N, C-alpha and C positions, 0 to 999 in steps of 0.2 A: 544306436539307441533311438535316434529320431525316427528312423523307419519302423522300428519295432513299436514305438508308441503310435505312429500313424496306422499301423496294421491292427493293433489290438484295442485302442481307445477311440471312443466316439469324438472326444474333444480333450484338449489339454493346452497348457500354456507354459512357456519357458522364457528365460531372459537371455539375450545375446549381449555380451559385454565386449566393448571395443578396446578394453584395456586403458580407458581414460581418454582416448583421443576424441571420442564422441560420447554423448549420453547413452546409457544402456537402452536397449530396445526390447520391449515386451512383445512376444509373438504368441498369438492365440490361434489354435488350429481347431477346425470342426469339420467332420465328415458330413457330406450331403449324400444320402444313399450309401452305396458301397463303393462307388467309383468316382466320386467328385468330392471336392472340399472347398472351404473358404478359409483364408488366413487373414488375420488382422495384425497390423504393425502399429504399435502405439508406445507412448511414454507414460510412465506413472511417476508420481512424486515419491518422496522418501517414505510416505505412509501408505503407499500402494493405491493411491487414489488416481483415477484417470486424469492425465494432464493434457494429452493431445493424441488424437487418432491420425496417423500419418497416411495410411493406405490400407487397402484390402486387395487380396488376390483371390480370384476364382480359379481353381485348378480343375480344368475341364479335360477329362481323358477321352471323351467321345465314345465311351463304351456303353453309356446309358444316357440317352437324351434327357430323361426325366431328372436324373441326378445332376446333370449339367445345368438344367434350368433352375433346380433348387439352389445350386451354388450361387448362381447369378442373382436370383431373387433374394437370397439371404443378405446380400450386401447392397442391392439396388436402393433400398430405402434408408441407408445409413445417413445420419445427420451430417457427418463430415463430407459426404459426397454429393450433397444437394446441388452443387453447381455443375455437375456432370450431366449432360443431356441423356435422356432415356435411350436415345438411338445409339449412344456409345455402348451401353450395356447390351443392346440387341445385336450390335455388330460382333461382339465377342461370341454370341451364340450362333451367328451365321458362319463363322469360320469352321471349315470341315475337319481340320487337323487338331490334334491335342494342343491345348493352349493354356498358358498361365496368363490370364487377363488381370493386370494390376491397375488399379484405379487410385490415383494419388489425390489427397485432400487439398494440397496447395503446392506452390512452387518450391518452397523450402524443403518439403518432404520429397519431392521429385529430385531435388539436388543432393539429398542425403545419401552418401555412398553405403552406409551401413544397411539402409533399407534395401538397396539393390543386392547386396550380398545376401541378406536374409531371404529375399525373394528367390534367388538362385538356389540357395541351400534347401529351402522348403519345397520348391518345385522339383528339383532333382530327386530328392528323397521320395516324394509322393509318386511321381511318374515312374520311378524305378520299381515301385511295388507292382506295377502293371507291365513292366518290360518296355516302357516308352522312354526313349531318349529325349532329354530336354535341351 
């Protein structure tokens, strides 16, 4: 179902529930061009108001440089990522192989295992659409 949504929708969101071990994680997906995307990993309160943005991933297939640049540009200015130097985003674009460049807002987000699982799930599903192993 996730791959089908990635294939047919420009953007969508879903919630990943850990079964109570950790707070649920909201995941927002948006295509950039036809061959790249960005993914947001965040928490919302019970009224679905944004509580905390944990991370963003830029899914860069290397099939279209413009789409890859759009994916990175779409997250570069995120308020939650202000502490990350611009050069870090540039390095993701310099890598010649397909890449899921994930940028974390803080140490607690980096240490959250549910976010790492979500990154793997979304990366694998998206890259599989293009026959790219992640």
